[in-house]
N, C-alpha and C positions, 0 to 999 in steps of 0.2 A: 786585738781584735783583725782574724785575716782576713784579705783584700776579698778571699771568693765571698765572705758574709757580707760585708762593703757594697762586693758586685752587686748578691741576689739583692740586695737589701733595693739598690737604686733601679736596678732593674724592674722590679715591683713597682715603684714607686712610680713610673714613666708608665708602666704599661698601666697602672690605676689610672694615671690621668686621663693619659686616650682614651680608657673606656670612657671613663666620666662625664668628660669634656664633649667627644664623638659621639659618645652612642646615647648618654641618656643626658645632654643638652646642658649641663650644667656650665655654669660663668665661672671661663679661667680662672677670677682673680680670684674664688674661694676655695677651689679645687686646687692652686698652684699656694695658698698659704696651706690648708691643711694636710697635701703633701708634702713643702719645707719641713712642718713640727714634726712629722709622720717619723720621717728619715731622720733628723737630728736625737729624735727619742731612739729609735731602733738602733741608732749608733754607738748609744751611749754616753749623747752627752747632755749634760744636767739642764735641768726642762730652765732653769733662767738663761742662763749662756742660749738655750735653742730659742725661748721668746729676743731673746738681746739679739741676735746674729738674724732672725727673719727682720726686723725691724730694723736694724743697718745695712740688711742687706735691702731693702724696699727703697729705705732714703739715700742709700749708696749710690743706685744706678737713676733714680729719680735727678739726684743732683749733680749726673752729666750728661745726662741725655734729657731732661725733660722741657727747660727752657726748649733745646732747638726743637724737641716735640711741639710744644707750644707756638714757638715763632714761625716756624714750617705750617703747620696746617693755619695758621693766621693766614699769612702771604699765600697760602693756597687757596683759601676761601677767597681773597680778593682776585687771584688772579680768572678763578672761576668766574666770580659776577662780573669782575670788565669785559670779557672776553680776552682779556690774552691771553690765558691759554690757548684759547683757538687760535687765537693769531699763528703764536707759534707751532705747533699741531699742523696747522695751513702752509705755514710756513717752511718745514721741515719733510711735510709729504712732498710741497712742491720740489723739493730737491732730490731727496732719496725714491720718491713711488709712494703707494699703499703698501706695494707687496712687500716692500721693505723697512718697514717702521719697528720689528722687532730688531731686527739687523740694526736698528739705528739708537737704540732705547741699550743695548749690550754697549755696541763704542763709547755713548755716552755715560754709559755708569763705567768700564773700561777706563775709561780715563779718566774722570772725576775720581774713582778710587782710591787713585795716587796719592792725592793731596786730603784729599778728606776721609773721613771717618765713613764705613759703609754704613751705618746708620741716619749720620744726619745727613748723606747723599742721597739716601734716597727718599727722605722726608722733604730734601727740598727738592727733588726731580719728579715725584710723583705728582706732579700736577702736569707734566708734559704726560706722560705717561698715563692717565687719564684722558685726557685732550685727544691725543693720538687714537687710543684707543675709541677710541666715540669717532671720529674722522675717518678711521681707515677700518668699519665694521671688525675688526680684532677685538677678542679677550681678554678682559684685561687682564686675566691668571696667565697670558702670554707675555704679555708688555710685561708685566709685576714681574714675573719670573726671567726675562732675559735681565732688565735693568739689576733687581736684587744679583744675580749671579753675575755678571759685568761688574760691579762695583766689589762681588766679594773676590774676584780674581786677584785685583791686584791689591786687594785689603790685605789680602794675606801673603803676599808673596814680593811687593816691592816694596820697598821705605819710600819716602819717608813716615810712612803708618811705622808708629809704636813698635810692634811688633816685629817685623824683620826689620828692626836700626838694634831691638834692644839681642838679638839671634846676634846678630854679628859681632856687636858688640860681645857677648858673651863666647864665641868664637874665635875670635880673633880674625873674621876675615875682613878681607881688603871688600870695604864699605861699595866702589864704585862698580866691581866685579857684582857682589850682591845684585845691584842697580840690573846690571845689563841680562846676565841671567833670569832676575824677577819678571825681566818684560817681557823674555823671551818664555819662560815656564807659564807665565799668564795668556798666552795669547789661545792655549789648546784647550786649556781649563773654561773662556772666555768662551770658544767657538761649543764646547761639549756643552756650556749651559745655554747656548742660542739654540742651539738642534733637542734640548732638552723640553726649552720655552715651546719649540713653532712643534714638536710632533709629541711631546707630553703634555704638557699643560694647556694645550687646545683642547683636550678633552671635558676640559671643563669651564663653561661659560659663566662670563661673570659678566655681567652690560656695566657701563662706562658711565651712567648716569648721570651724565652732564646737565646742572640745572635747567639751562638755556642754549636754546639751539642756535647757531650763526643768525641766522633770518632774526628771532625772535630777541636778541639782543641788538642787532640793526634798528630795527622797530623802536626799541626801547633807548636808545643810546645816536641813534641819526651814525655814528658812525665807531667803527673800532679803534682800538689803542697803535697805533706805528709797531714794526717789528722791534726798532731796538729799545724802545721803551718798554714792551712787554716782556721781552728775555733780562732786563735789568734786574728785577729784584730776586734772581736765580742766578746768574751768571755772575754779578759784583758780589755777591757772597762764597762764592764757590772760587772767584780769583781772590779773594781779601783772603781766605781759609788758604788758598794754594802756598800766597805773596810768607802767610805767617809762617807756614811746611819748611818753606825753604829761609827764611830768617833765621828758623832755630833748627838746624842741618848740621851736624856736631862740629861740620868746617866753620861753619860762624860765618857766612859769606858776606853776611851782610854788617859784619862787626859787632860789638856788644856793648855799643852807646845807646843814647836817644831814640835814633832813628831806628833800632835791632824792636827795643823796647817797643817805641808804636806799633811795630807793625804786627809785633805777638799780641799786641790789646786788642788791634781793630780787627785781626785775623783769627779772634777767637769764636768759634763756631757760633756763641753765646750772638755778641757784640755783628757778627758779620748777618747772624739771621735776623736781629732788632733791625741794622740797617736795613735790610731789606725789606724789614714792614713798612720802613715809612717809606723808602721807592715805591711802595706796592701802593699805597697810599695816593700817592701821585697820579694812580691810573684811575682815580674815581673819581665818573664825567661829576659836572658842577652841579648838575638834576639830583646827587644821590648823596651829598655831603652831609645830607640830614640823616643820613644810615649807618654811616661809618661806623660807630658805636655797635649796630646791634649788627656789621657784620661780624666785626672784631668778638665779640662774642660770640656769635656762631661757631667761630674760630677756635675759642677755646672751651666751649662746649663741645664740639666734636675733639678735639684730643684728650679728654676726661677718659673717655675708655681705655684708648690706649695707653695712658698713663697709669692707670692702676693694673691692668692688665703686665705693663712692661715691668712694673715695680715688683709686683707678683711673681714675677719671672728673674728679679734680683734676688728673691730671696731664698730662691729655691738655690740660686748660683750659689748664695752667701752660705747654705747651710753646708753645699756640697764641697767647699771651697774650704772648709773649715775642716774635710775627713781627709785623712793622711794616705791618701788615696797613691799620690805620686809614689811614695815605700813601697806600698803591696804593689806596684806596679813593678816598682824597680826590681824586686824580687821575682819575680813572674818573667820578666822582659828581658835584662839585662844580658842574661844568660845565650840570647840568643844569636845564628849571624847569619844575620837576611840581609846586611847591605842599607841600601835605604830607607828598607822595609822596616827596618826597625825603628828607628824614629819615628818616621809614618804611623808608625801602630802605636807608641806610646803617645801620641801627641793627636791623635783619631781617640785613644780612650779616654784622655782629658778631655780635650773636650766635648765631647759626647757626654761625658761624667759632668763636668763643672759648667758648661753654656758658652767661657770669655772665652776667644779665638786667643783674647790677645796672653792671656793667661798658660794656656796649653803651651805655646811656642815657648815664652821665657821656661818655663818649670822644665819642656822637652827639653830646649837647649842645654839646660844647666846639667840635666843626667845624664846627657849624652857626651857633653865634653871632656869626663874623661876619656870618652870612649873611642873619640877619633882617633887614635893612632892604631889601636886594634882593630875598629875599621876600615881604615885605608883610605881614610881621607881627610889624610895630613895636607893635601897642597891646595892651592888658594882654590881653586875651581871647586875639589871635591870641599874642601866648606859651605862654598856655594851650592852646591848640589841638598847638602843636607838640611843644611837655611828648607830650600825647597822643597823637602820633603817633609820636615817638619809642620811647611808653611801648609802644604798639602792634606798633612794630619787635619791642622786647625781649620779644615772646612768642614772637617767629616765629625758629624754634623748638626746642621743648626737646627732644635728643635724647640721646644715651648722651653726648656731654662736659659735658653739666649734670646736678650734682648732683641735682637735683630730681626728673631722670626716672627715675634709678635710688629714690630714697625714693619715688617715685610705684609702680614697679616690685615693690621689693619688698616694700612696704608692701601691697599689692592684688593679691598668687600672681600677676602676670602674666611671663609669659614675655619675653624680649628683643623676637623678632615681635610680639606682640600691642601690648608696650608702645607701639612703634612705630605702628601702627594707633588704637592709644587717647588715649595720653601724647602722642605727636608732633604726629598729625592735629589733635586737639583746640583744640594751643596755635595753628600753623598758621591753627583756623578763628576763631577770638579776635582774632586779629592782625590777617587782612583782614577781618571786620565790624566791628572799630572804627576801624581809619583808613579805611572806605569811611563809617560814623561821623563821625568828625570833618572827612571831606573835606564831607562837608553840610555839620555845621557850620560850615565853612571860608566856602563859600557864602552860609550868611544872613550869618553876623557880622564877616566882614574883607570 
């Protein structure tokens, strides 16, 4: 089957999905399941394999981030109902000022995205974005986009996230140099995302919709939680996940014994967020202890829609991953001599088609590894820049077959149409800005 045919099928499927969801207001869950089945059958997969892949894709993505989404939603519900989210927002605004709330979310995402997966990071930090939007009178679309792009910048470019680490191993690159170059290249990516949020996402007014105002909470509880207590359900899980990333580093800085095993266990996002739930429960005033079950049930209920949409996106991605897209692309693109733009283009096409940034990074690095001498990137800095170019491609673009797209849209109250304008748009801009920056560096250092 030709790559041209498969590409046409995928393009038609994505366009049909956008039209069905945006114009005809069909639920994304049903649309993506149907589109997944259509693409599989149209590309020649046996019917039984199509159904099996759809089911496995649905369950596979939920097995990795499903508990994280539910736990994060419960934490967010408790933070909002106890006023802790407002305490955090007031504290941050007191330090940076209302005019810089978007910058605050970008930087927070940039730092958090180094040790934490972007999906988990967005779930954990979304209560702060919502509370900041309410207190600073900024559209939730702006702060959601700023947070999303900040997380994405380091997630795709800076180890110890799995994609960049895997690429460094495949290309035999110096991991320390990759980290340094990644930190440098992710700065223009983050800044471009911030500018996009401030000047494009601001056109979409999404109210923060906090359940209570400060005055109502003060009247209800008498006082709000302390600053450190309020931040702890979010900060501690991030710290635990970061420690796990250090413990799992290839150089094994914490050894291979019981300490490393313990830190890897409590730093798993699932365990870290469950710990976060118990810490969040200590925020609940004594007068509300009888409502703990109801509050947690509301968090579980709020996560249901996010889970089914994310799972359907996993089904679509799983179907696309079974197609020989990489082989088709290699025949068409590997003969081109366009420097760092070649790995970027391959990675971007794989990301757009399959939805998973990490998969796009791993596959592309394997494809270009034999070509490094002919591309002229045999030096250590050259290898690092190729890794950055692949990472830039893995940003382009986040759309309906990417679980992160649905996490961002659902936790930011974005309609699918607005999510395409904000999340898909900002990831495209981040990728283009990054690869241009990498190209300039290649002219200087290679």
